N, CA and C of each residue as an Amber inpcrd file, in Angstrom:
protein
   216
-107.3340000  82.2420000 -77.1440000-107.6940000  81.2930000 -78.4400000
-108.8210000  81.3350000 -78.5300000-110.0450000  80.8920000 -79.7030000
-111.6900000  80.8730000 -79.9500000-111.9560000  80.2980000 -79.0360000
-112.8460000  79.8660000 -79.0170000-113.7740000  78.8410000 -78.5290000
-114.2660000  78.2200000 -79.0230000-114.0200000  78.3000000 -80.7970000
-114.4600000  77.4520000 -81.5460000-112.8450000  76.3940000 -81.8190000
-111.8500000  77.5900000 -82.0590000-111.2940000  75.8580000 -82.1250000
-110.4020000  75.8620000 -80.7760000-110.8380000  76.1620000 -79.4070000
-110.8530000  74.6710000 -78.6580000-112.0610000  73.8950000 -77.6550000
-112.9470000  74.1200000 -78.8250000-113.8530000  72.7790000 -79.3930000
-113.3740000  71.8090000 -80.0600000-112.6340000  72.6170000 -81.4600000
-111.8570000  71.3590000 -82.6330000-111.1230000  70.7710000 -82.0740000
-110.2210000  71.1720000 -80.8680000-109.3700000  70.8600000 -80.4950000
-109.1550000  69.1530000 -79.5780000-110.6650000  69.4150000 -78.7880000
-111.1080000  68.9270000 -77.3960000-111.7320000  68.2870000 -78.9190000
-112.0180000  68.1370000 -79.7430000-112.5060000  66.3860000 -80.6240000
-111.6100000  66.0800000 -80.8960000-110.2460000  66.4860000 -81.8250000
-109.5680000  65.8400000 -81.9140000-108.7190000  65.2910000 -81.1430000
-108.5960000  66.0380000 -79.6840000-107.8390000  64.6350000 -78.6610000
-108.4980000  63.9030000 -78.4560000-110.2970000  64.1870000 -77.8570000
-110.8830000  62.8560000 -77.9270000-111.0650000  61.3780000 -78.8030000
-110.7770000  62.2050000 -80.2500000-110.7490000  60.6270000 -80.9530000
-109.5050000  60.7690000 -81.7820000-108.5190000  60.9180000 -80.4640000
-107.3450000  60.7610000 -80.6230000-107.0920000  59.3810000 -79.4780000
-107.4820000  60.0470000 -77.7370000-107.7870000  59.0140000 -76.8660000
-108.2530000  57.7160000 -77.4540000-109.2660000  57.5500000 -78.3160000
-110.5420000  56.8500000 -78.6790000-109.7810000  55.9790000 -79.3030000
-108.8660000  55.9890000 -80.3440000-107.9630000  55.6310000 -81.5970000
-107.1010000  54.9710000 -80.5850000-105.9980000  55.3140000 -79.6990000
-105.7770000  55.2550000 -78.5960000-105.6200000  53.7770000 -77.4280000
-107.6170000  53.9500000 -77.5850000-107.6660000  52.7410000 -76.2590000
-108.1860000  51.6270000 -77.6380000-108.7280000  52.1560000 -78.7080000
-108.8390000  51.2990000 -79.1040000-107.8490000  49.9180000 -79.8160000
-106.7660000  50.9120000 -79.8300000-105.3890000  50.0250000 -79.9270000
-104.7500000  49.0210000 -78.9340000-105.1060000  49.3260000 -78.0450000
-104.5300000  48.9830000 -77.1190000-105.2950000  48.2180000 -76.5260000
-106.6310000  47.8590000 -76.9650000-107.2330000  46.7530000 -76.6830000
-107.2100000  45.2690000 -77.6230000-107.1910000  46.3920000 -78.3930000
-106.8160000  45.1230000 -80.0510000-105.2780000  44.4480000 -79.6340000
-104.2450000  45.0310000 -78.9430000-103.0440000  44.3500000 -78.5580000
-102.1240000  45.0160000 -79.9380000-102.7940000  46.4810000 -80.5360000
-101.8800000  46.5680000 -81.0960000-100.9040000  47.1680000 -80.4100000
 -99.3820000  47.4420000 -80.6430000 -98.3160000  47.6680000 -79.9720000
 -97.6050000  47.8730000 -81.3660000 -98.1670000  48.8800000 -83.2030000
 -97.4300000  48.3350000 -83.9400000 -96.6530000  50.0820000 -83.5630000
 -96.6300000  51.0750000 -82.8460000 -95.8090000  51.9480000 -82.0410000
 -94.5240000  51.8900000 -81.3680000 -94.8360000  50.7870000 -80.8830000
 -93.5260000  50.0100000 -79.6420000 -92.9790000  48.7950000 -80.4360000
 -93.6130000  48.4320000 -81.5820000 -92.3410000  47.2860000 -82.4630000
 -91.1720000  47.8750000 -82.9150000 -90.9130000  49.1730000 -82.8240000
 -89.6380000  49.5660000 -83.6550000 -89.0350000  49.9860000 -82.4950000
 -90.0040000  50.6010000 -81.5710000 -88.3920000  50.6480000 -80.1750000
 -87.9220000  50.1200000 -80.0930000 -86.3480000  50.7690000 -79.4570000
 -85.5460000  49.5860000 -78.8640000 -85.5800000  49.0240000 -77.6540000
 -85.8130000  47.4040000 -77.0700000 -86.1220000  47.4010000 -76.0970000
 -85.7430000  47.9600000 -74.7010000 -86.1220000  48.1860000 -73.8100000
 -85.4870000  48.9080000 -73.0080000 -84.2450000  48.1580000 -71.6730000
 -83.2200000  48.8740000 -71.5080000 -82.5900000  48.1970000 -70.6260000
 -82.6430000  47.9110000 -68.8450000 -82.5310000  46.6700000 -68.7760000
 -82.7410000  45.9700000 -67.3580000 -82.9230000  47.2460000 -66.1460000
 -83.2120000  47.3640000 -65.5500000 -82.7770000  48.4470000 -64.3770000
 -82.0630000  47.7620000 -63.7300000 -81.6720000  48.5840000 -63.4350000
 -80.2680000  48.4870000 -62.3040000 -80.1740000  49.4600000 -60.7260000
 -80.7040000  48.9810000 -59.7340000 -80.4280000  49.5930000 -58.8250000
 -78.8260000  50.4470000 -57.8900000 -79.2230000  51.2660000 -58.4300000
 -78.0630000  52.4210000 -58.1760000 -76.9550000  51.2670000 -56.2890000
 -75.9930000  51.6330000 -56.9230000 -74.8330000  50.7100000 -56.0240000
 -75.3780000  51.2520000 -54.0650000 -74.8920000  50.7010000 -52.8320000
 -76.1060000  50.7540000 -51.8440000 -74.2540000  51.1640000 -50.8990000
 -74.5680000  52.6580000 -50.8360000 -73.4280000  52.7850000 -49.6860000
 -73.2590000  51.7770000 -48.3140000 -71.9060000  51.7190000 -48.0380000
 -71.4360000  51.4210000 -47.0220000 -72.5770000  52.0070000 -45.9350000
 -72.9650000  51.4440000 -44.9060000 -73.5300000  51.6670000 -43.4870000
 -72.6980000  52.0800000 -42.2580000 -71.8690000  53.0670000 -42.0340000
 -70.6650000  53.2680000 -41.4240000 -71.6270000  53.5830000 -40.1850000
 -71.3750000  53.1890000 -38.5500000 -71.6930000  52.8280000 -37.1430000
 -71.1670000  54.6030000 -36.9730000 -72.5910000  55.0910000 -36.5170000
 -72.3760000  56.0590000 -35.7130000 -70.8700000  56.2840000 -34.8980000
 -70.2560000  58.3390000 -34.7410000 -69.5230000  57.5780000 -34.4000000
 -69.3270000  58.3400000 -33.1270000 -68.8840000  58.8350000 -31.6420000
 -69.0060000  59.1250000 -30.7190000 -70.0030000  60.5690000 -30.3940000
 -69.6360000  61.4880000 -30.9140000 -70.4730000  62.8950000 -30.6560000
 -71.7140000  62.5540000 -30.8730000 -72.1130000  61.5780000 -32.1740000
 -73.0190000  61.6790000 -32.5670000 -74.0260000  60.3280000 -31.3930000
 -73.2570000  59.5240000 -30.9000000 -73.9200000  58.4810000 -29.8920000
 -74.1400000  59.7830000 -28.7870000 -74.0670000  60.5660000 -28.4350000
 -73.5110000  60.9710000 -27.3010000 -74.4760000  62.0450000 -27.3700000
 -75.1340000  62.6050000 -28.3890000 -75.9420000  63.2170000 -29.1570000
 -77.3540000  62.8650000 -28.6450000 -77.4850000  61.5410000 -29.4930000
 -78.7610000  60.6110000 -29.4370000 -79.1220000  60.3450000 -28.0630000
 -77.8830000  60.2970000 -27.1360000 -77.9870000  59.6310000 -26.0120000
 -78.8290000  60.4700000 -24.9710000 -78.8000000  61.8050000 -25.4170000
 -79.0020000  62.8350000 -24.7520000 -80.3920000  63.3770000 -25.3310000
 -80.7190000  62.9750000 -26.4460000 -81.8580000  63.5410000 -26.6970000
 -83.2130000  62.6970000 -25.9190000 -82.3820000  60.9690000 -26.1820000
 -83.3010000  60.7680000 -25.8130000 -84.3290000  60.7990000 -23.7760000
 -82.7840000  61.2920000 -23.2090000 -82.7010000  60.8810000 -22.1160000
 -83.7800000  62.4100000 -22.0110000 -83.6930000  63.2320000 -22.7230000
 -84.5590000  64.8500000 -22.3520000 -86.2690000  64.2650000 -22.5670000
 -85.9020000  63.3820000 -23.7700000 -87.4220000  62.9710000 -23.8120000
 -87.8590000  62.2740000 -22.6340000 -86.6690000  61.2380000 -22.2220000
 -87.2810000  60.7480000 -21.0950000 -87.0840000  59.1630000 -21.4540000
 -87.0010000  58.7790000 -22.1310000 -86.4990000  57.4740000 -23.0040000
 -85.5780000  56.5170000 -21.6370000 -86.0720000  55.4970000 -21.8040000
 -85.3320000  54.6600000 -20.5820000 -84.6630000  53.5160000 -21.1440000
 -83.4240000  53.8250000 -21.4780000 -82.5320000  52.5760000 -21.4610000
 -82.7740000  51.1290000 -21.1110000 -82.0370000  50.6250000 -21.8640000
 -82.4530000  48.6290000 -21.2540000 -81.6240000  48.6360000 -20.3770000
C-alpha cells in the first residue's frame, strides 16, 4: 500500500472518529434506534457442588501432611 493511500485512510479514520465522538457527545443514538433491544443477560445455571469422595479427601490430607499443615 502506498504511503499516500495510508495517509488518506488515516485522515478518513480520524474524520469518522471525530464524527462518532460528536454524535456521542450530542446524544445522537440514531444508529441504535433501529436496533432491537438486547435480551436480558441470564447467568448460566449453576452446577450443584458435589462433596469430595474419600479418595480425594485422602489425597488432600496427604498433601497437607507433606506440606506440614496441622489439622485442627
